[in-house]
VEXMAR-421477 format. One record per atom (N, C-alpha, C): residue number from 0; atom name; x, y, z. Coordinates in steps of 0.02 Angstrom, whole numbers. Example, Ala and Ser with C-alpha at 12.3 -4.5 7.8 and 13.67 -1.06 7.14 Angstrom:
<atoms>
<atom n="0" atom="N" xx="660" yy="-284" zz="390"/>
<atom n="0" atom="CA" xx="615" yy="-225" zz="390"/>
<atom n="0" atom="C" xx="660" yy="-165" zz="390"/>
<atom n="1" atom="N" xx="642" yy="-112" zz="354"/>
<atom n="1" atom="CA" xx="684" yy="-53" zz="357"/>
<atom n="1" atom="C" xx="645" yy="2" zz="394"/>
</atoms>
This chain:
<atoms>
<atom n="0" atom="N" xx="-1060" yy="1064" zz="-1366"/>
<atom n="0" atom="CA" xx="-1022" yy="1073" zz="-1427"/>
<atom n="0" atom="C" xx="-1061" yy="1116" zz="-1477"/>
<atom n="1" atom="N" xx="-1125" yy="1103" zz="-1484"/>
<atom n="1" atom="CA" xx="-1166" yy="1142" zz="-1531"/>
<atom n="1" atom="C" xx="-1170" yy="1215" zz="-1510"/>
<atom n="2" atom="N" xx="-1174" yy="1228" zz="-1445"/>
<atom n="2" atom="CA" xx="-1177" yy="1296" zz="-1421"/>
<atom n="2" atom="C" xx="-1112" yy="1333" zz="-1436"/>
<atom n="3" atom="N" xx="-1056" yy="1300" zz="-1427"/>
<atom n="3" atom="CA" xx="-991" yy="1331" zz="-1443"/>
<atom n="3" atom="C" xx="-987" yy="1349" zz="-1516"/>
<atom n="4" atom="N" xx="-1009" yy="1304" zz="-1560"/>
<atom n="4" atom="CA" xx="-1008" yy="1317" zz="-1632"/>
<atom n="4" atom="C" xx="-1053" yy="1376" zz="-1650"/>
<atom n="5" atom="N" xx="-1111" yy="1379" zz="-1618"/>
<atom n="5" atom="CA" xx="-1158" yy="1434" zz="-1630"/>
<atom n="5" atom="C" xx="-1128" yy="1501" zz="-1609"/>
<atom n="6" atom="N" xx="-1096" yy="1503" zz="-1551"/>
<atom n="6" atom="CA" xx="-1064" yy="1565" zz="-1528"/>
<atom n="6" atom="C" xx="-1008" yy="1587" zz="-1575"/>
<atom n="7" atom="N" xx="-967" yy="1539" zz="-1596"/>
<atom n="7" atom="CA" xx="-912" yy="1554" zz="-1642"/>
<atom n="7" atom="C" xx="-940" yy="1580" zz="-1709"/>
<atom n="8" atom="N" xx="-990" yy="1548" zz="-1735"/>
<atom n="8" atom="CA" xx="-1020" yy="1567" zz="-1798"/>
<atom n="8" atom="C" xx="-1049" yy="1638" zz="-1794"/>
<atom n="9" atom="N" xx="-1084" yy="1653" zz="-1739"/>
<atom n="9" atom="CA" xx="-1115" yy="1719" zz="-1732"/>
<atom n="9" atom="C" xx="-1062" yy="1774" zz="-1724"/>
<atom n="10" atom="N" xx="-1006" yy="1759" zz="-1691"/>
<atom n="10" atom="CA" xx="-953" yy="1809" zz="-1684"/>
<atom n="10" atom="C" xx="-919" yy="1823" zz="-1751"/>
<atom n="11" atom="N" xx="-913" yy="1773" zz="-1792"/>
<atom n="11" atom="CA" xx="-879" yy="1781" zz="-1856"/>
<atom n="11" atom="C" xx="-922" yy="1816" zz="-1908"/>
<atom n="12" atom="N" xx="-987" yy="1800" zz="-1909"/>
<atom n="12" atom="CA" xx="-1029" yy="1823" zz="-1963"/>
<atom n="12" atom="C" xx="-1085" yy="1871" zz="-1943"/>
<atom n="13" atom="N" xx="-1092" yy="1885" zz="-1880"/>
<atom n="13" atom="CA" xx="-1145" yy="1931" zz="-1858"/>
<atom n="13" atom="C" xx="-1126" yy="2003" zz="-1876"/>
<atom n="14" atom="N" xx="-1177" yy="2044" zz="-1887"/>
<atom n="14" atom="CA" xx="-1164" yy="2114" zz="-1902"/>
<atom n="14" atom="C" xx="-1136" yy="2149" zz="-1840"/>
<atom n="15" atom="N" xx="-1081" yy="2183" zz="-1850"/>
<atom n="15" atom="CA" xx="-1049" yy="2219" zz="-1795"/>
<atom n="15" atom="C" xx="-1074" yy="2291" zz="-1795"/>
<atom n="16" atom="N" xx="-1077" yy="2321" zz="-1737"/>
<atom n="16" atom="CA" xx="-1099" yy="2390" zz="-1730"/>
<atom n="16" atom="C" xx="-1043" yy="2431" zz="-1699"/>
<atom n="17" atom="N" xx="-1028" yy="2488" zz="-1730"/>
<atom n="17" atom="CA" xx="-976" yy="2533" zz="-1706"/>
<atom n="17" atom="C" xx="-1006" yy="2603" zz="-1701"/>
<atom n="18" atom="N" xx="-977" yy="2644" zz="-1659"/>
<atom n="18" atom="CA" xx="-998" yy="2714" zz="-1652"/>
<atom n="18" atom="C" xx="-939" yy="2759" zz="-1666"/>
<atom n="19" atom="N" xx="-952" yy="2813" zz="-1703"/>
<atom n="19" atom="CA" xx="-900" yy="2862" zz="-1719"/>
<atom n="19" atom="C" xx="-925" yy="2931" zz="-1700"/>
<atom n="20" atom="N" xx="-883" yy="2970" zz="-1667"/>
<atom n="20" atom="CA" xx="-898" yy="3039" zz="-1649"/>
<atom n="20" atom="C" xx="-853" yy="3084" zz="-1691"/>
<atom n="21" atom="N" xx="-883" yy="3126" zz="-1733"/>
<atom n="21" atom="CA" xx="-844" yy="3172" zz="-1775"/>
<atom n="21" atom="C" xx="-845" yy="3241" zz="-1742"/>
<atom n="22" atom="N" xx="-786" yy="3266" zz="-1724"/>
<atom n="22" atom="CA" xx="-779" yy="3332" zz="-1693"/>
<atom n="22" atom="C" xx="-727" yy="3372" zz="-1731"/>
<atom n="23" atom="N" xx="-732" yy="3437" zz="-1728"/>
<atom n="23" atom="CA" xx="-683" yy="3481" zz="-1761"/>
<atom n="23" atom="C" xx="-709" yy="3552" zz="-1763"/>
<atom n="24" atom="N" xx="-668" yy="3595" zz="-1791"/>
<atom n="24" atom="CA" xx="-688" yy="3666" zz="-1797"/>
<atom n="24" atom="C" xx="-746" yy="3673" zz="-1845"/>
<atom n="25" atom="N" xx="-781" yy="3730" zz="-1839"/>
<atom n="25" atom="CA" xx="-836" yy="3743" zz="-1885"/>
<atom n="25" atom="C" xx="-810" yy="3750" zz="-1956"/>
<atom n="26" atom="N" xx="-851" yy="3731" zz="-2004"/>
<atom n="26" atom="CA" xx="-834" yy="3734" zz="-2076"/>
<atom n="26" atom="C" xx="-773" yy="3691" zz="-2094"/>
<atom n="27" atom="N" xx="-761" yy="3637" zz="-2056"/>
<atom n="27" atom="CA" xx="-704" yy="3593" zz="-2069"/>
<atom n="27" atom="C" xx="-722" yy="3537" zz="-2118"/>
<atom n="28" atom="N" xx="-787" yy="3524" zz="-2129"/>
<atom n="28" atom="CA" xx="-808" yy="3472" zz="-2176"/>
<atom n="28" atom="C" xx="-834" yy="3409" zz="-2144"/>
<atom n="29" atom="N" xx="-850" yy="3410" zz="-2080"/>
<atom n="29" atom="CA" xx="-874" yy="3350" zz="-2045"/>
<atom n="29" atom="C" xx="-939" yy="3324" zz="-2075"/>
<atom n="30" atom="N" xx="-987" yy="3368" zz="-2086"/>
<atom n="30" atom="CA" xx="-1051" yy="3348" zz="-2114"/>
<atom n="30" atom="C" xx="-1044" yy="3326" zz="-2186"/>
<atom n="31" atom="N" xx="-1001" yy="3359" zz="-2224"/>
<atom n="31" atom="CA" xx="-990" yy="3340" zz="-2293"/>
<atom n="31" atom="C" xx="-961" yy="3269" zz="-2297"/>
<atom n="32" atom="N" xx="-913" yy="3254" zz="-2254"/>
<atom n="32" atom="CA" xx="-883" yy="3186" zz="-2252"/>
<atom n="32" atom="C" xx="-936" yy="3135" zz="-2233"/>
<atom n="33" atom="N" xx="-978" yy="3151" zz="-2183"/>
<atom n="33" atom="CA" xx="-1030" yy="3105" zz="-2161"/>
<atom n="33" atom="C" xx="-1077" yy="3087" zz="-2219"/>
<atom n="34" atom="N" xx="-1101" yy="3137" zz="-2255"/>
<atom n="34" atom="CA" xx="-1148" yy="3123" zz="-2309"/>
<atom n="34" atom="C" xx="-1114" yy="3093" zz="-2371"/>
<atom n="35" atom="N" xx="-1050" yy="3105" zz="-2380"/>
<atom n="35" atom="CA" xx="-1013" yy="3072" zz="-2434"/>
<atom n="35" atom="C" xx="-1009" yy="2997" zz="-2419"/>
<atom n="36" atom="N" xx="-997" yy="2979" zz="-2356"/>
<atom n="36" atom="CA" xx="-995" yy="2909" zz="-2336"/>
<atom n="36" atom="C" xx="-1063" yy="2876" zz="-2342"/>
<atom n="37" atom="N" xx="-1115" yy="2912" zz="-2321"/>
<atom n="37" atom="CA" xx="-1182" yy="2883" zz="-2321"/>
<atom n="37" atom="C" xx="-1214" yy="2879" zz="-2390"/>
<atom n="38" atom="N" xx="-1209" yy="2933" zz="-2429"/>
<atom n="38" atom="CA" xx="-1243" yy="2937" zz="-2493"/>
<atom n="38" atom="C" xx="-1199" yy="2924" zz="-2553"/>
<atom n="39" atom="N" xx="-1133" yy="2930" zz="-2543"/>
<atom n="39" atom="CA" xx="-1086" yy="2920" zz="-2598"/>
<atom n="39" atom="C" xx="-1080" yy="2980" zz="-2644"/>
<atom n="40" atom="N" xx="-1105" yy="3037" zz="-2623"/>
<atom n="40" atom="CA" xx="-1099" yy="3097" zz="-2664"/>
<atom n="40" atom="C" xx="-1092" yy="3158" zz="-2619"/>
<atom n="41" atom="N" xx="-1065" yy="3211" zz="-2647"/>
<atom n="41" atom="CA" xx="-1057" yy="3273" zz="-2610"/>
<atom n="41" atom="C" xx="-1124" yy="3310" zz="-2609"/>
<atom n="42" atom="N" xx="-1145" yy="3332" zz="-2551"/>
<atom n="42" atom="CA" xx="-1207" yy="3370" zz="-2545"/>
<atom n="42" atom="C" xx="-1191" yy="3439" zz="-2517"/>
<atom n="43" atom="N" xx="-1233" yy="3487" zz="-2534"/>
<atom n="43" atom="CA" xx="-1226" yy="3554" zz="-2507"/>
<atom n="43" atom="C" xx="-1257" yy="3555" zz="-2438"/>
<atom n="44" atom="N" xx="-1220" yy="3578" zz="-2389"/>
<atom n="44" atom="CA" xx="-1245" yy="3577" zz="-2320"/>
<atom n="44" atom="C" xx="-1247" yy="3648" zz="-2292"/>
<atom n="45" atom="N" xx="-1284" yy="3655" zz="-2238"/>
<atom n="45" atom="CA" xx="-1284" yy="3717" zz="-2200"/>
<atom n="45" atom="C" xx="-1248" yy="3702" zz="-2134"/>
<atom n="46" atom="N" xx="-1226" yy="3754" zz="-2098"/>
<atom n="46" atom="CA" xx="-1192" yy="3741" zz="-2034"/>
<atom n="46" atom="C" xx="-1235" yy="3700" zz="-1987"/>
<atom n="47" atom="N" xx="-1204" yy="3651" zz="-1955"/>
<atom n="47" atom="CA" xx="-1239" yy="3607" zz="-1908"/>
<atom n="47" atom="C" xx="-1251" yy="3642" zz="-1842"/>
<atom n="48" atom="N" xx="-1314" yy="3644" zz="-1822"/>
<atom n="48" atom="CA" xx="-1333" yy="3670" zz="-1756"/>
<atom n="48" atom="C" xx="-1349" yy="3609" zz="-1714"/>
<atom n="49" atom="N" xx="-1311" yy="3599" zz="-1661"/>
<atom n="49" atom="CA" xx="-1322" yy="3539" zz="-1620"/>
<atom n="49" atom="C" xx="-1282" yy="3481" zz="-1649"/>
<atom n="50" atom="N" xx="-1318" yy="3430" zz="-1675"/>
<atom n="50" atom="CA" xx="-1283" yy="3371" zz="-1702"/>
<atom n="50" atom="C" xx="-1327" yy="3335" zz="-1752"/>
<atom n="51" atom="N" xx="-1295" yy="3294" zz="-1794"/>
<atom n="51" atom="CA" xx="-1329" yy="3248" zz="-1841"/>
<atom n="51" atom="C" xx="-1309" yy="3178" zz="-1820"/>
<atom n="52" atom="N" xx="-1355" yy="3131" zz="-1826"/>
<atom n="52" atom="CA" xx="-1340" yy="3061" zz="-1814"/>
<atom n="52" atom="C" xx="-1363" yy="3022" zz="-1875"/>
<atom n="53" atom="N" xx="-1318" yy="2984" zz="-1905"/>
<atom n="53" atom="CA" xx="-1334" yy="2943" zz="-1963"/>
<atom n="53" atom="C" xx="-1304" yy="2874" zz="-1954"/>
<atom n="54" atom="N" xx="-1334" yy="2825" zz="-1987"/>
<atom n="54" atom="CA" xx="-1307" yy="2757" zz="-1987"/>
<atom n="54" atom="C" xx="-1279" yy="2743" zz="-2056"/>
<atom n="55" atom="N" xx="-1217" yy="2719" zz="-2058"/>
<atom n="55" atom="CA" xx="-1183" yy="2703" zz="-2121"/>
<atom n="55" atom="C" xx="-1166" yy="2629" zz="-2119"/>
<atom n="56" atom="N" xx="-1187" yy="2593" zz="-2171"/>
<atom n="56" atom="CA" xx="-1173" yy="2521" zz="-2176"/>
<atom n="56" atom="C" xx="-1113" yy="2510" zz="-2221"/>
<atom n="57" atom="N" xx="-1066" yy="2468" zz="-2198"/>
<atom n="57" atom="CA" xx="-1007" yy="2450" zz="-2238"/>
<atom n="57" atom="C" xx="-991" yy="2377" zz="-2224"/>
<atom n="58" atom="N" xx="-995" yy="2337" zz="-2276"/>
<atom n="58" atom="CA" xx="-986" yy="2264" zz="-2271"/>
<atom n="58" atom="C" xx="-1033" yy="2239" zz="-2216"/>
<atom n="59" atom="N" xx="-1006" yy="2206" zz="-2163"/>
<atom n="59" atom="CA" xx="-1050" yy="2181" zz="-2110"/>
<atom n="59" atom="C" xx="-1045" yy="2224" zz="-2048"/>
<atom n="60" atom="N" xx="-1028" yy="2288" zz="-2057"/>
<atom n="60" atom="CA" xx="-1021" yy="2334" zz="-2000"/>
<atom n="60" atom="C" xx="-1071" yy="2390" zz="-2008"/>
<atom n="61" atom="N" xx="-1106" yy="2405" zz="-1954"/>
<atom n="61" atom="CA" xx="-1152" yy="2461" zz="-1952"/>
<atom n="61" atom="C" xx="-1122" yy="2516" zz="-1908"/>
<atom n="62" atom="N" xx="-1105" yy="2572" zz="-1939"/>
<atom n="62" atom="CA" xx="-1076" yy="2629" zz="-1903"/>
<atom n="62" atom="C" xx="-1131" yy="2679" zz="-1886"/>
<atom n="63" atom="N" xx="-1136" yy="2697" zz="-1823"/>
<atom n="63" atom="CA" xx="-1178" yy="2753" zz="-1803"/>
<atom n="63" atom="C" xx="-1132" yy="2813" zz="-1795"/>
<atom n="64" atom="N" xx="-1141" yy="2863" zz="-1837"/>
<atom n="64" atom="CA" xx="-1096" yy="2920" zz="-1839"/>
<atom n="64" atom="C" xx="-1131" yy="2981" zz="-1809"/>
<atom n="65" atom="N" xx="-1100" yy="3010" zz="-1758"/>
<atom n="65" atom="CA" xx="-1124" yy="3070" zz="-1726"/>
<atom n="65" atom="C" xx="-1082" yy="3128" zz="-1752"/>
<atom n="66" atom="N" xx="-1113" yy="3175" zz="-1787"/>
<atom n="66" atom="CA" xx="-1080" yy="3233" zz="-1815"/>
<atom n="66" atom="C" xx="-1099" yy="3293" zz="-1772"/>
<atom n="67" atom="N" xx="-1051" yy="3316" zz="-1733"/>
<atom n="67" atom="CA" xx="-1063" yy="3370" zz="-1685"/>
<atom n="67" atom="C" xx="-1044" yy="3436" zz="-1718"/>
<atom n="68" atom="N" xx="-1087" yy="3486" zz="-1710"/>
<atom n="68" atom="CA" xx="-1074" yy="3552" zz="-1738"/>
<atom n="68" atom="C" xx="-1009" yy="3580" zz="-1712"/>
<atom n="69" atom="N" xx="-972" yy="3616" zz="-1755"/>
<atom n="69" atom="CA" xx="-907" yy="3644" zz="-1735"/>
<atom n="69" atom="C" xx="-915" yy="3706" zz="-1693"/>
<atom n="70" atom="N" xx="-858" yy="3733" zz="-1674"/>
<atom n="70" atom="CA" xx="-857" yy="3794" zz="-1633"/>
<atom n="70" atom="C" xx="-804" yy="3841" zz="-1662"/>
<atom n="71" atom="N" xx="-820" yy="3905" zz="-1664"/>
<atom n="71" atom="CA" xx="-772" yy="3955" zz="-1689"/>
<atom n="71" atom="C" xx="-709" yy="3954" zz="-1647"/>
<atom n="72" atom="N" xx="-653" yy="3971" zz="-1680"/>
<atom n="72" atom="CA" xx="-591" yy="3979" zz="-1643"/>
<atom n="72" atom="C" xx="-597" yy="4041" zz="-1600"/>
<atom n="73" atom="N" xx="-565" yy="4040" zz="-1542"/>
<atom n="73" atom="CA" xx="-569" yy="4098" zz="-1497"/>
<atom n="73" atom="C" xx="-524" yy="4154" zz="-1520"/>
</atoms>
């Protein structure tokens, strides 16, 4: 009985972890959105080469956000 209560309690109140992959065309604002979520303010960015990975905390959820550099339209 105690083990069941412990499992239920941990599922309800434990920190959850989620992963988000941000993709899109170049200069679409992916990095700007990422840093607005993380820092709460707009920052000046340069084009992303490769990718950025940041962790954003919201309530009891930890989001790992992968910001992948865009690609020019053909």
